[in-house]
PDB file of N, CA, C and O in Angstrom:
ATOM      1  N   UNK A   1      15.948  15.219 -28.088  1.00  0.00           N
ATOM      2  CA  UNK A   1      16.137  14.759 -26.726  1.00  0.00           C
ATOM      3  C   UNK A   1      16.989  15.793 -25.996  1.00  0.00           C
ATOM      4  O   UNK A   1      17.994  16.269 -26.523  1.00  0.00           O
ATOM      5  N   UNK A   2      16.579  16.128 -24.796  1.00  0.00           N
ATOM      6  CA  UNK A   2      17.356  17.053 -23.985  1.00  0.00           C
ATOM      7  C   UNK A   2      18.126  16.271 -22.918  1.00  0.00           C
ATOM      8  O   UNK A   2      17.892  15.081 -22.707  1.00  0.00           O
ATOM      9  N   UNK A   3      19.033  16.955 -22.264  1.00  0.00           N
ATOM     10  CA  UNK A   3      19.932  16.305 -21.313  1.00  0.00           C
ATOM     11  C   UNK A   3      19.183  15.514 -20.233  1.00  0.00           C
ATOM     12  O   UNK A   3      19.555  14.381 -19.928  1.00  0.00           O
ATOM     13  N   UNK A   4      18.148  16.097 -19.664  1.00  0.00           N
ATOM     14  CA  UNK A   4      17.410  15.409 -18.596  1.00  0.00           C
ATOM     15  C   UNK A   4      16.732  14.143 -19.122  1.00  0.00           C
ATOM     16  O   UNK A   4      16.631  13.156 -18.393  1.00  0.00           O
ATOM     17  N   UNK A   5      16.270  14.156 -20.366  1.00  0.00           N
ATOM     18  CA  UNK A   5      15.677  12.961 -20.963  1.00  0.00           C
ATOM     19  C   UNK A   5      16.733  11.881 -21.167  1.00  0.00           C
ATOM     20  O   UNK A   5      16.459  10.695 -20.982  1.00  0.00           O
ATOM     21  N   UNK A   6      17.935  12.292 -21.549  1.00  0.00           N
ATOM     22  CA  UNK A   6      19.034  11.343 -21.701  1.00  0.00           C
ATOM     23  C   UNK A   6      19.371  10.695 -20.361  1.00  0.00           C
ATOM     24  O   UNK A   6      19.548   9.480 -20.284  1.00  0.00           O
ATOM     25  N   UNK A   7      19.459  11.503 -19.310  1.00  0.00           N
ATOM     26  CA  UNK A   7      19.749  10.969 -17.977  1.00  0.00           C
ATOM     27  C   UNK A   7      18.650  10.007 -17.549  1.00  0.00           C
ATOM     28  O   UNK A   7      18.944   8.946 -16.997  1.00  0.00           O
ATOM     29  N   UNK A   8      17.394  10.355 -17.792  1.00  0.00           N
ATOM     30  CA  UNK A   8      16.277   9.485 -17.414  1.00  0.00           C
ATOM     31  C   UNK A   8      16.315   8.170 -18.186  1.00  0.00           C
ATOM     32  O   UNK A   8      16.088   7.106 -17.611  1.00  0.00           O
ATOM     33  N   UNK A   9      16.600   8.238 -19.482  1.00  0.00           N
ATOM     34  CA  UNK A   9      16.678   7.028 -20.306  1.00  0.00           C
ATOM     35  C   UNK A   9      17.785   6.101 -19.812  1.00  0.00           C
ATOM     36  O   UNK A   9      17.584   4.890 -19.718  1.00  0.00           O
ATOM     37  N   UNK A  10      18.949   6.662 -19.498  1.00  0.00           N
ATOM     38  CA  UNK A  10      20.063   5.854 -18.989  1.00  0.00           C
ATOM     39  C   UNK A  10      19.746   5.283 -17.610  1.00  0.00           C
ATOM     40  O   UNK A  10      20.131   4.155 -17.300  1.00  0.00           O
ATOM     41  N   UNK A  11      19.053   6.050 -16.792  1.00  0.00           N
ATOM     42  CA  UNK A  11      18.648   5.561 -15.468  1.00  0.00           C
ATOM     43  C   UNK A  11      17.679   4.390 -15.616  1.00  0.00           C
ATOM     44  O   UNK A  11      17.760   3.415 -14.869  1.00  0.00           O
ATOM     45  N   UNK A  12      16.764   4.486 -16.580  1.00  0.00           N
ATOM     46  CA  UNK A  12      15.813   3.392 -16.825  1.00  0.00           C
ATOM     47  C   UNK A  12      16.526   2.137 -17.334  1.00  0.00           C
ATOM     48  O   UNK A  12      16.174   1.017 -16.965  1.00  0.00           O
ATOM     49  N   UNK A  13      17.539   2.344 -18.190  1.00  0.00           N
ATOM     50  CA  UNK A  13      18.271   1.208 -18.752  1.00  0.00           C
ATOM     51  C   UNK A  13      19.209   0.548 -17.743  1.00  0.00           C
ATOM     52  O   UNK A  13      19.535  -0.632 -17.871  1.00  0.00           O
ATOM     53  N   UNK A  14      19.639   1.312 -16.743  1.00  0.00           N
ATOM     54  CA  UNK A  14      20.575   0.806 -15.730  1.00  0.00           C
ATOM     55  C   UNK A  14      20.030   1.097 -14.332  1.00  0.00           C
ATOM     56  O   UNK A  14      20.473   2.038 -13.673  1.00  0.00           O
ATOM     57  N   UNK A  15      19.064   0.285 -13.880  1.00  0.00           N
ATOM     58  CA  UNK A  15      18.422   0.548 -12.583  1.00  0.00           C
ATOM     59  C   UNK A  15      19.379   0.417 -11.396  1.00  0.00           C
ATOM     60  O   UNK A  15      19.061   0.880 -10.301  1.00  0.00           O
ATOM     61  N   UNK A  16      20.543  -0.206 -11.594  1.00  0.00           N
ATOM     62  CA  UNK A  16      21.511  -0.333 -10.510  1.00  0.00           C
ATOM     63  C   UNK A  16      22.240   0.980 -10.235  1.00  0.00           C
ATOM     64  O   UNK A  16      22.911   1.105  -9.211  1.00  0.00           O
ATOM     65  N   UNK A  17      22.118   1.967 -11.137  1.00  0.00           N
ATOM     66  CA  UNK A  17      22.742   3.273 -10.950  1.00  0.00           C
ATOM     67  C   UNK A  17      21.690   4.294 -10.519  1.00  0.00           C
ATOM     68  O   UNK A  17      20.563   4.285 -11.014  1.00  0.00           O
ATOM     69  N   UNK A  18      22.065   5.158  -9.609  1.00  0.00           N
ATOM     70  CA  UNK A  18      21.138   6.208  -9.170  1.00  0.00           C
ATOM     71  C   UNK A  18      21.133   7.340 -10.202  1.00  0.00           C
ATOM     72  O   UNK A  18      22.093   7.494 -10.958  1.00  0.00           O
ATOM     73  N   UNK A  19      20.065   8.125 -10.235  1.00  0.00           N
ATOM     74  CA  UNK A  19      20.024   9.267 -11.161  1.00  0.00           C
ATOM     75  C   UNK A  19      21.208  10.224 -10.953  1.00  0.00           C
ATOM     76  O   UNK A  19      21.707  10.808 -11.915  1.00  0.00           O
ATOM     77  N   UNK A  20      21.647  10.381  -9.727  1.00  0.00           N
ATOM     78  CA  UNK A  20      22.788  11.256  -9.443  1.00  0.00           C
ATOM     79  C   UNK A  20      24.079  10.705 -10.067  1.00  0.00           C
ATOM     80  O   UNK A  20      24.896  11.463 -10.589  1.00  0.00           O
ATOM     81  N   UNK A  21      24.251   9.382 -10.006  1.00  0.00           N
ATOM     82  CA  UNK A  21      25.437   8.764 -10.617  1.00  0.00           C
ATOM     83  C   UNK A  21      25.400   8.893 -12.142  1.00  0.00           C
ATOM     84  O   UNK A  21      26.421   9.172 -12.771  1.00  0.00           O
ATOM     85  N   UNK A  22      24.228   8.690 -12.727  1.00  0.00           N
ATOM     86  CA  UNK A  22      24.083   8.806 -14.174  1.00  0.00           C
ATOM     87  C   UNK A  22      24.348  10.250 -14.600  1.00  0.00           C
ATOM     88  O   UNK A  22      25.017  10.484 -15.607  1.00  0.00           O
ATOM     89  N   UNK A  23      23.836  11.202 -13.853  1.00  0.00           N
ATOM     90  CA  UNK A  23      24.079  12.624 -14.146  1.00  0.00           C
ATOM     91  C   UNK A  23      25.572  12.932 -14.108  1.00  0.00           C
ATOM     92  O   UNK A  23      26.070  13.672 -14.956  1.00  0.00           O
ATOM     93  N   UNK A  24      26.287  12.378 -13.143  1.00  0.00           N
ATOM     94  CA  UNK A  24      27.732  12.584 -13.035  1.00  0.00           C
ATOM     95  C   UNK A  24      28.460  11.986 -14.242  1.00  0.00           C
ATOM     96  O   UNK A  24      29.414  12.580 -14.746  1.00  0.00           O
ATOM     97  N   UNK A  25      28.021  10.830 -14.700  1.00  0.00           N
ATOM     98  CA  UNK A  25      28.632  10.182 -15.864  1.00  0.00           C
ATOM     99  C   UNK A  25      28.397  11.020 -17.117  1.00  0.00           C
ATOM    100  O   UNK A  25      29.326  11.255 -17.890  1.00  0.00           O
ATOM    101  N   UNK A  26      27.163  11.469 -17.323  1.00  0.00           N
ATOM    102  CA  UNK A  26      26.830  12.279 -18.498  1.00  0.00           C
ATOM    103  C   UNK A  26      27.625  13.584 -18.478  1.00  0.00           C
ATOM    104  O   UNK A  26      28.164  14.002 -19.503  1.00  0.00           O
ATOM    105  N   UNK A  27      27.696  14.219 -17.324  1.00  0.00           N
ATOM    106  CA  UNK A  27      28.452  15.465 -17.188  1.00  0.00           C
ATOM    107  C   UNK A  27      29.930  15.236 -17.499  1.00  0.00           C
ATOM    108  O   UNK A  27      30.541  16.024 -18.220  1.00  0.00           O
ATOM    109  N   UNK A  28      30.503  14.170 -16.962  1.00  0.00           N
ATOM    110  CA  UNK A  28      31.911  13.865 -17.219  1.00  0.00           C
ATOM    111  C   UNK A  28      32.145  13.604 -18.699  1.00  0.00           C
ATOM    112  O   UNK A  28      33.155  14.044 -19.250  1.00  0.00           O
ATOM    113  N   UNK A  29      31.235  12.901 -19.347  1.00  0.00           N
ATOM    114  CA  UNK A  29      31.346  12.592 -20.774  1.00  0.00           C
ATOM    115  C   UNK A  29      31.373  13.868 -21.612  1.00  0.00           C
ATOM    116  O   UNK A  29      32.263  14.057 -22.441  1.00  0.00           O
ATOM    117  N   UNK A  30      30.395  14.737 -21.390  1.00  0.00           N
ATOM    118  CA  UNK A  30      30.326  15.978 -22.165  1.00  0.00           C
ATOM    119  C   UNK A  30      31.480  16.922 -21.835  1.00  0.00           C
ATOM    120  O   UNK A  30      32.032  17.564 -22.729  1.00  0.00           O
ATOM    121  N   UNK A  31      31.843  17.009 -20.569  1.00  0.00           N
ATOM    122  CA  UNK A  31      32.968  17.875 -20.179  1.00  0.00           C
ATOM    123  C   UNK A  31      34.268  17.418 -20.823  1.00  0.00           C
ATOM    124  O   UNK A  31      35.083  18.246 -21.231  1.00  0.00           O
ATOM    125  N   UNK A  32      34.467  16.118 -20.918  1.00  0.00           N
ATOM    126  CA  UNK A  32      35.672  15.579 -21.551  1.00  0.00           C
ATOM    127  C   UNK A  32      35.727  15.946 -23.025  1.00  0.00           C
ATOM    128  O   UNK A  32      36.785  16.322 -23.529  1.00  0.00           O
ATOM    129  N   UNK A  33      34.608  15.842 -23.719  1.00  0.00           N
ATOM    130  CA  UNK A  33      34.556  16.216 -25.130  1.00  0.00           C
ATOM    131  C   UNK A  33      34.867  17.701 -25.292  1.00  0.00           C
ATOM    132  O   UNK A  33      35.670  18.077 -26.146  1.00  0.00           O
ATOM    133  N   UNK A  34      34.239  18.541 -24.481  1.00  0.00           N
ATOM    134  CA  UNK A  34      34.451  19.984 -24.582  1.00  0.00           C
ATOM    135  C   UNK A  34      35.897  20.349 -24.256  1.00  0.00           C
ATOM    136  O   UNK A  34      36.491  21.186 -24.936  1.00  0.00           O
ATOM    137  N   UNK A  35      36.467  19.733 -23.226  1.00  0.00           N
ATOM    138  CA  UNK A  35      37.860  20.017 -22.858  1.00  0.00           C
ATOM    139  C   UNK A  35      38.811  19.651 -23.990  1.00  0.00           C
ATOM    140  O   UNK A  35      39.743  20.397 -24.289  1.00  0.00           O
ATOM    141  N   UNK A  36      38.580  18.515 -24.613  1.00  0.00           N
ATOM    142  CA  UNK A  36      39.448  18.083 -25.707  1.00  0.00           C
ATOM    143  C   UNK A  36      39.335  19.031 -26.902  1.00  0.00           C
ATOM    144  O   UNK A  36      40.345  19.359 -27.524  1.00  0.00           O
ATOM    145  N   UNK A  37      38.130  19.469 -27.226  1.00  0.00           N
ATOM    146  CA  UNK A  37      37.944  20.409 -28.327  1.00  0.00           C
ATOM    147  C   UNK A  37      38.584  21.757 -28.008  1.00  0.00           C
ATOM    148  O   UNK A  37      39.142  22.408 -28.892  1.00  0.00           O
ATOM    149  N   UNK A  38      38.504  22.173 -26.756  1.00  0.00           N
ATOM    150  CA  UNK A  38      39.112  23.443 -26.347  1.00  0.00           C
ATOM    151  C   UNK A  38      40.628  23.409 -26.493  1.00  0.00           C
ATOM    152  O   UNK A  38      41.255  24.445 -26.711  1.00  0.00           O
ATOM    153  N   UNK A  39      41.222  22.217 -26.374  1.00  0.00           N
ATOM    154  CA  UNK A  39      42.669  22.062 -26.548  1.00  0.00           C
ATOM    155  C   UNK A  39      43.047  21.971 -28.026  1.00  0.00           C
ATOM    156  O   UNK A  39      44.226  21.846 -28.356  1.00  0.00           O
ATOM    157  N   UNK A  40      42.070  22.031 -28.904  1.00  0.00           N
ATOM    158  CA  UNK A  40      42.334  21.931 -30.330  1.00  0.00           C
ATOM    159  C   UNK A  40      42.327  20.515 -30.843  1.00  0.00           C
ATOM    160  O   UNK A  40      42.717  20.265 -31.984  1.00  0.00           O
ATOM    161  N   UNK A  41      41.886  19.572 -30.012  1.00  0.00           N
ATOM    162  CA  UNK A  41      41.892  18.162 -30.388  1.00  0.00           C
ATOM    163  C   UNK A  41      40.628  17.741 -31.106  1.00  0.00           C
ATOM    164  O   UNK A  41      39.807  18.564 -31.511  1.00  0.00           O
ATOM    165  N   UNK A  42      40.499  16.439 -31.251  1.00  0.00           N
ATOM    166  CA  UNK A  42      39.388  15.822 -31.959  1.00  0.00           C
ATOM    167  C   UNK A  42      38.902  14.643 -31.127  1.00  0.00           C
ATOM    168  O   UNK A  42      39.705  13.959 -30.491  1.00  0.00           O
ATOM    169  N   UNK A  43      37.600  14.400 -31.126  1.00  0.00           N
ATOM    170  CA  UNK A  43      37.024  13.268 -30.408  1.00  0.00           C
ATOM    171  C   UNK A  43      36.277  12.412 -31.419  1.00  0.00           C
ATOM    172  O   UNK A  43      35.338  12.869 -32.071  1.00  0.00           O
ATOM    173  N   UNK A  44      36.711  11.157 -31.537  1.00  0.00           N
ATOM    174  CA  UNK A  44      36.081  10.251 -32.494  1.00  0.00           C
ATOM    175  C   UNK A  44      35.428   9.106 -31.742  1.00  0.00           C
ATOM    176  O   UNK A  44      36.075   8.422 -30.949  1.00  0.00           O
ATOM    177  N   UNK A  45      34.143   8.901 -31.995  1.00  0.00           N
ATOM    178  CA  UNK A  45      33.386   7.803 -31.413  1.00  0.00           C
ATOM    179  C   UNK A  45      32.992   6.881 -32.565  1.00  0.00           C
ATOM    180  O   UNK A  45      32.077   7.188 -33.329  1.00  0.00           O
ATOM    181  N   UNK A  46      33.682   5.762 -32.685  1.00  0.00           N
ATOM    182  CA  UNK A  46      33.477   4.848 -33.823  1.00  0.00           C
ATOM    183  C   UNK A  46      32.007   4.457 -33.946  1.00  0.00           C
ATOM    184  O   UNK A  46      31.361   4.082 -32.967  1.00  0.00           O
ATOM    185  N   UNK A  47      31.501   4.553 -35.160  1.00  0.00           N
ATOM    186  CA  UNK A  47      30.114   4.208 -35.427  1.00  0.00           C
ATOM    187  C   UNK A  47      29.150   5.341 -35.163  1.00  0.00           C
ATOM    188  O   UNK A  47      28.005   5.294 -35.614  1.00  0.00           O
ATOM    189  N   UNK A  48      29.586   6.358 -34.444  1.00  0.00           N
ATOM    190  CA  UNK A  48      28.722   7.498 -34.129  1.00  0.00           C
ATOM    191  C   UNK A  48      29.134   8.716 -34.927  1.00  0.00           C
ATOM    192  O   UNK A  48      28.344   9.256 -35.701  1.00  0.00           O
ATOM    193  N   UNK A  49      30.388   9.156 -34.737  1.00  0.00           N
ATOM    194  CA  UNK A  49      30.855  10.313 -35.470  1.00  0.00           C
ATOM    195  C   UNK A  49      32.074  10.934 -34.813  1.00  0.00           C
ATOM    196  O   UNK A  49      32.626  10.393 -33.855  1.00  0.00           O
ATOM    197  N   UNK A  50      32.483  12.073 -35.341  1.00  0.00           N
ATOM    198  CA  UNK A  50      33.676  12.751 -34.845  1.00  0.00           C
ATOM    199  C   UNK A  50      33.372  14.221 -34.571  1.00  0.00           C
ATOM    200  O   UNK A  50      32.749  14.906 -35.383  1.00  0.00           O
ATOM    201  N   UNK A  51      33.820  14.684 -33.422  1.00  0.00           N
ATOM    202  CA  UNK A  51      33.709  16.089 -33.052  1.00  0.00           C
ATOM    203  C   UNK A  51      35.060  16.745 -33.286  1.00  0.00           C
ATOM    204  O   UNK A  51      36.095  16.188 -32.922  1.00  0.00           O
ATOM    205  N   UNK A  52      35.052  17.914 -33.887  1.00  0.00           N
ATOM    206  CA  UNK A  52      36.274  18.676 -34.078  1.00  0.00           C
ATOM    207  C   UNK A  52      35.898  20.153 -34.104  1.00  0.00           C
ATOM    208  O   UNK A  52      34.737  20.512 -33.909  1.00  0.00           O
ATOM    209  N   UNK A  53      36.887  20.998 -34.348  1.00  0.00           N
ATOM    210  CA  UNK A  53      36.601  22.423 -34.477  1.00  0.00           C
ATOM    211  C   UNK A  53      37.067  22.889 -35.847  1.00  0.00           C
ATOM    212  O   UNK A  53      37.955  22.296 -36.459  1.00  0.00           O
ATOM    213  N   UNK A  54      36.459  23.941 -36.301  1.00  0.00           N
ATOM    214  CA  UNK A  54      36.839  24.575 -37.561  1.00  0.00           C
ATOM    215  C   UNK A  54      37.014  26.058 -37.301  1.00  0.00           C
ATOM    216  O   UNK A  54      36.303  26.657 -36.494  1.00  0.00           O
ATOM    217  N   UNK A  55      37.963  26.628 -37.993  1.00  0.00           N
ATOM    218  CA  UNK A  55      38.218  28.056 -37.830  1.00  0.00           C
ATOM    219  C   UNK A  55      37.337  28.888 -38.746  1.00  0.00           C
ATOM    220  O   UNK A  55      37.080  28.523 -39.893  1.00  0.00           O
ATOM    221  N   UNK A  56      36.891  29.993 -38.223  1.00  0.00           N
ATOM    222  CA  UNK A  56      36.146  30.965 -39.021  1.00  0.00           C
ATOM    223  C   UNK A  56      36.977  32.240 -39.081  1.00  0.00           C
ATOM    224  O   UNK A  56      37.453  32.724 -38.054  1.00  0.00           O
ATOM    225  N   UNK A  57      37.148  32.774 -40.264  1.00  0.00           N
ATOM    226  CA  UNK A  57      37.923  33.999 -40.439  1.00  0.00           C
ATOM    227  C   UNK A  57      37.163  35.197 -39.899  1.00  0.00           C
ATOM    228  O   UNK A  57      35.940  35.170 -39.761  1.00  0.00           O
ATOM    229  N   UNK A  58      37.918  36.255 -39.594  1.00  0.00           N
ATOM    230  CA  UNK A  58      37.287  37.516 -39.199  1.00  0.00           C
ATOM    231  C   UNK A  58      36.518  38.047 -40.410  1.00  0.00           C
ATOM    232  O   UNK A  58      36.912  37.832 -41.557  1.00  0.00           O
ATOM    233  N   UNK A  59      35.438  38.729 -40.137  1.00  0.00           N
ATOM    234  CA  UNK A  59      34.614  39.250 -41.231  1.00  0.00           C
ATOM    235  C   UNK A  59      33.862  40.480 -40.767  1.00  0.00           C
ATOM    236  O   UNK A  59      33.886  40.839 -39.590  1.00  0.00           O
ATOM    237  N   UNK A  60      33.203  41.109 -41.701  1.00  0.00           N
ATOM    238  CA  UNK A  60      32.346  42.244 -41.385  1.00  0.00           C
ATOM    239  C   UNK A  60      30.912  41.749 -41.394  1.00  0.00           C
ATOM    240  O   UNK A  60      30.419  41.255 -42.408  1.00  0.00           O
ATOM    241  N   UNK A  61      30.246  41.887 -40.251  1.00  0.00           N
ATOM    242  CA  UNK A  61      28.857  41.460 -40.136  1.00  0.00           C
ATOM    243  C   UNK A  61      27.930  42.654 -40.139  1.00  0.00           C
ATOM    244  O   UNK A  61      28.357  43.787 -40.360  1.00  0.00           O
ATOM    245  N   UNK A  62      26.665  42.394 -39.893  1.00  0.00           N
ATOM    246  CA  UNK A  62      25.671  43.457 -39.887  1.00  0.00           C
ATOM    247  C   UNK A  62      24.737  43.258 -38.705  1.00  0.00           C
ATOM    248  O   UNK A  62      24.244  42.154 -38.468  1.00  0.00           O
ATOM    249  N   UNK A  63      24.499  44.327 -37.971  1.00  0.00           N
ATOM    250  CA  UNK A  63      23.532  44.290 -36.881  1.00  0.00           C
ATOM    251  C   UNK A  63      22.148  44.296 -37.522  1.00  0.00           C
ATOM    252  O   UNK A  63      21.787  45.273 -38.179  1.00  0.00           O
ATOM    253  N   UNK A  64      21.354  43.221 -37.347  1.00  0.00           N
ATOM    254  CA  UNK A  64      20.056  43.143 -38.029  1.00  0.00           C
ATOM    255  C   UNK A  64      19.050  44.189 -37.547  1.00  0.00           C
ATOM    256  O   UNK A  64      18.133  44.555 -38.282  1.00  0.00           O
ATOM    257  N   UNK A  65      19.219  44.660 -36.332  1.00  0.00           N
ATOM    258  CA  UNK A  65      18.270  45.633 -35.792  1.00  0.00           C
ATOM    259  C   UNK A  65      18.520  47.026 -36.377  1.00  0.00           C
ATOM    260  O   UNK A  65      17.586  47.710 -36.793  1.00  0.00           O
ATOM    261  N   UNK A  66      19.802  47.439 -36.403  1.00  0.00           N
ATOM    262  CA  UNK A  66      20.113  48.795 -36.842  1.00  0.00           C
ATOM    263  C   UNK A  66      20.650  48.869 -38.263  1.00  0.00           C
ATOM    264  O   UNK A  66      20.608  49.927 -38.890  1.00  0.00           O
ATOM    265  N   UNK A  67      21.154  47.750 -38.774  1.00  0.00           N
ATOM    266  CA  UNK A  67      21.732  47.753 -40.111  1.00  0.00           C
ATOM    267  C   UNK A  67      23.186  48.197 -40.136  1.00  0.00           C
ATOM    268  O   UNK A  67      23.807  48.204 -41.199  1.00  0.00           O
ATOM    269  N   UNK A  68      23.741  48.568 -38.982  1.00  0.00           N
ATOM    270  CA  UNK A  68      25.140  49.004 -38.896  1.00  0.00           C
ATOM    271  C   UNK A  68      26.074  47.832 -39.139  1.00  0.00           C
ATOM    272  O   UNK A  68      25.746  46.692 -38.810  1.00  0.00           O
ATOM    273  N   UNK A  69      27.247  48.112 -39.719  1.00  0.00           N
ATOM    274  CA  UNK A  69      28.249  47.065 -39.897  1.00  0.00           C
ATOM    275  C   UNK A  69      29.004  46.870 -38.588  1.00  0.00           C
ATOM    276  O   UNK A  69      29.245  47.816 -37.839  1.00  0.00           O
ATOM    277  N   UNK A  70      29.367  45.624 -38.336  1.00  0.00           N
ATOM    278  CA  UNK A  70      30.044  45.249 -37.093  1.00  0.00           C
ATOM    279  C   UNK A  70      31.206  44.334 -37.444  1.00  0.00           C
ATOM    280  O   UNK A  70      31.072  43.452 -38.291  1.00  0.00           O
ATOM    281  N   UNK A  71      32.356  44.544 -36.791  1.00  0.00           N
ATOM    282  CA  UNK A  71      33.503  43.668 -36.999  1.00  0.00           C
ATOM    283  C   UNK A  71      33.301  42.396 -36.173  1.00  0.00           C
ATOM    284  O   UNK A  71      33.059  42.465 -34.968  1.00  0.00           O
ATOM    285  N   UNK A  72      33.400  41.247 -36.821  1.00  0.00           N
ATOM    286  CA  UNK A  72      33.265  39.956 -36.150  1.00  0.00           C
ATOM    287  C   UNK A  72      34.643  39.314 -36.134  1.00  0.00           C
ATOM    288  O   UNK A  72      35.238  39.093 -37.189  1.00  0.00           O
ATOM    289  N   UNK A  73      35.154  39.012 -34.946  1.00  0.00           N
ATOM    290  CA  UNK A  73      36.483  38.432 -34.798  1.00  0.00           C
ATOM    291  C   UNK A  73      36.541  37.006 -35.325  1.00  0.00           C
ATOM    292  O   UNK A  73      35.519  36.331 -35.453  1.00  0.00           O
ATOM    293  N   UNK A  74      37.761  36.562 -35.629  1.00  0.00           N
ATOM    294  CA  UNK A  74      37.978  35.168 -36.013  1.00  0.00           C
ATOM    295  C   UNK A  74      37.685  34.289 -34.802  1.00  0.00           C
ATOM    296  O   UNK A  74      37.883  34.707 -33.661  1.00  0.00           O
ATOM    297  N   UNK A  75      37.218  33.085 -35.052  1.00  0.00           N
ATOM    298  CA  UNK A  75      36.879  32.192 -33.941  1.00  0.00           C
ATOM    299  C   UNK A  75      36.899  30.751 -34.405  1.00  0.00           C
ATOM    300  O   UNK A  75      36.920  30.463 -35.602  1.00  0.00           O
ATOM    301  N   UNK A  76      36.894  29.850 -33.433  1.00  0.00           N
ATOM    302  CA  UNK A  76      36.757  28.417 -33.702  1.00  0.00           C
ATOM    303  C   UNK A  76      35.345  28.012 -33.323  1.00  0.00           C
ATOM    304  O   UNK A  76      34.810  28.457 -32.308  1.00  0.00           O
ATOM    305  N   UNK A  77      34.747  27.162 -34.147  1.00  0.00           N
ATOM    306  CA  UNK A  77      33.392  26.690 -33.878  1.00  0.00           C
ATOM    307  C   UNK A  77      33.385  25.166 -33.886  1.00  0.00           C
ATOM    308  O   UNK A  77      34.155  24.554 -34.627  1.00  0.00           O
ATOM    309  N   UNK A  78      32.532  24.542 -33.077  1.00  0.00           N
ATOM    310  CA  UNK A  78      32.472  23.079 -33.064  1.00  0.00           C
ATOM    311  C   UNK A  78      31.876  22.549 -34.366  1.00  0.00           C
ATOM    312  O   UNK A  78      31.044  23.194 -35.003  1.00  0.00           O
ATOM    313  N   UNK A  79      32.329  21.357 -34.737  1.00  0.00           N
ATOM    314  CA  UNK A  79      31.865  20.711 -35.960  1.00  0.00           C
ATOM    315  C   UNK A  79      31.686  19.229 -35.661  1.00  0.00           C
ATOM    316  O   UNK A  79      32.512  18.622 -34.980  1.00  0.00           O
ATOM    317  N   UNK A  80      30.608  18.653 -36.171  1.00  0.00           N
ATOM    318  CA  UNK A  80      30.344  17.223 -35.993  1.00  0.00           C
ATOM    319  C   UNK A  80      30.194  16.577 -37.353  1.00  0.00           C
ATOM    320  O   UNK A  80      29.439  17.055 -38.200  1.00  0.00           O
ATOM    321  N   UNK A  81      30.915  15.490 -37.557  1.00  0.00           N
ATOM    322  CA  UNK A  81      30.792  14.710 -38.792  1.00  0.00           C
ATOM    323  C   UNK A  81      30.261  13.335 -38.406  1.00  0.00           C
ATOM    324  O   UNK A  81      30.940  12.590 -37.700  1.00  0.00           O
ATOM    325  N   UNK A  82      29.056  12.988 -38.859  1.00  0.00           N
ATOM    326  CA  UNK A  82      28.495  11.684 -38.499  1.00  0.00           C
ATOM    327  C   UNK A  82      29.301  10.541 -39.096  1.00  0.00           C
ATOM    328  O   UNK A  82      29.878  10.668 -40.175  1.00  0.00           O
ATOM    329  N   UNK A  83      29.331   9.424 -38.380  1.00  0.00           N
ATOM    330  CA  UNK A  83      30.041   8.237 -38.836  1.00  0.00           C
ATOM    331  C   UNK A  83      29.244   7.477 -39.884  1.00  0.00           C
ATOM    332  O   UNK A  83      28.062   7.738 -40.104  1.00  0.00           O
ATOM    333  N   UNK A  84      29.911   6.544 -40.516  1.00  0.00           N
ATOM    334  CA  UNK A  84      29.305   5.756 -41.586  1.00  0.00           C
ATOM    335  C   UNK A  84      28.079   4.983 -41.096  1.00  0.00           C
ATOM    336  O   UNK A  84      27.052   4.949 -41.773  1.00  0.00           O
ATOM    337  N   UNK A  85      28.190   4.364 -39.915  1.00  0.00           N
ATOM    338  CA  UNK A  85      27.056   3.590 -39.380  1.00  0.00           C
ATOM    339  C   UNK A  85      25.860   4.475 -39.082  1.00  0.00           C
ATOM    340  O   UNK A  85      24.720   4.081 -39.331  1.00  0.00           O
ATOM    341  N   UNK A  86      26.108   5.685 -38.544  1.00  0.00           N
ATOM    342  CA  UNK A  86      25.000   6.587 -38.248  1.00  0.00           C
ATOM    343  C   UNK A  86      24.307   7.020 -39.540  1.00  0.00           C
ATOM    344  O   UNK A  86      23.078   7.024 -39.612  1.00  0.00           O
ATOM    345  N   UNK A  87      25.080   7.382 -40.550  1.00  0.00           N
ATOM    346  CA  UNK A  87      24.487   7.776 -41.826  1.00  0.00           C
ATOM    347  C   UNK A  87      23.662   6.630 -42.415  1.00  0.00           C
ATOM    348  O   UNK A  87      22.584   6.859 -42.961  1.00  0.00           O
ATOM    349  N   UNK A  88      24.161   5.412 -42.305  1.00  0.00           N
ATOM    350  CA  UNK A  88      23.433   4.249 -42.840  1.00  0.00           C
ATOM    351  C   UNK A  88      22.106   4.045 -42.104  1.00  0.00           C
ATOM    352  O   UNK A  88      21.091   3.741 -42.730  1.00  0.00           O
ATOM    353  N   UNK A  89      22.111   4.209 -40.782  1.00  0.00           N
ATOM    354  CA  UNK A  89      20.875   4.020 -40.010  1.00  0.00           C
ATOM    355  C   UNK A  89      19.852   5.130 -40.279  1.00  0.00           C
ATOM    356  O   UNK A  89      18.645   4.895 -40.221  1.00  0.00           O
ATOM    357  N   UNK A  90      20.341   6.338 -40.572  1.00  0.00           N
ATOM    358  CA  UNK A  90      19.429   7.439 -40.836  1.00  0.00           C
ATOM    359  C   UNK A  90      18.808   7.355 -42.225  1.00  0.00           C
ATOM    360  O   UNK A  90      17.722   7.886 -42.458  1.00  0.00           O
ATOM    361  N   UNK A  91      19.491   6.694 -43.136  1.00  0.00           N
ATOM    362  CA  UNK A  91      19.031   6.643 -44.523  1.00  0.00           C
ATOM    363  C   UNK A  91      18.601   5.235 -44.932  1.00  0.00           C
ATOM    364  O   UNK A  91      18.942   4.769 -46.019  1.00  0.00           O
ATOM    365  N   UNK A  92      17.853   4.563 -44.062  1.00  0.00           N
ATOM    366  CA  UNK A  92      17.396   3.201 -44.356  1.00  0.00           C
ATOM    367  C   UNK A  92      16.263   3.256 -45.349  1.00  0.00           C
ATOM    368  O   UNK A  92      15.729   2.216 -45.735  1.00  0.00           O
TER     369      UNK A  92
END
């Protein structure tokens, strides 16, 4: 499902809201998650899962086109751990 499909589904489920209002809600939801992760925090949605970040160490990579070695800086990457209820529904 892509973002526009999510907005359309929510608009269908809540006909009292305009597509523009639903888009604003979805944008605010995702922006809040990203802002919290950028601050080094964690976002937990009970029954769904938890978003957090994990650190990756600096390493030596390889340019696949040329084969040259490239220094890759340390970075934080997003991580999602599904909740117990989600895992149960996926493995019925």
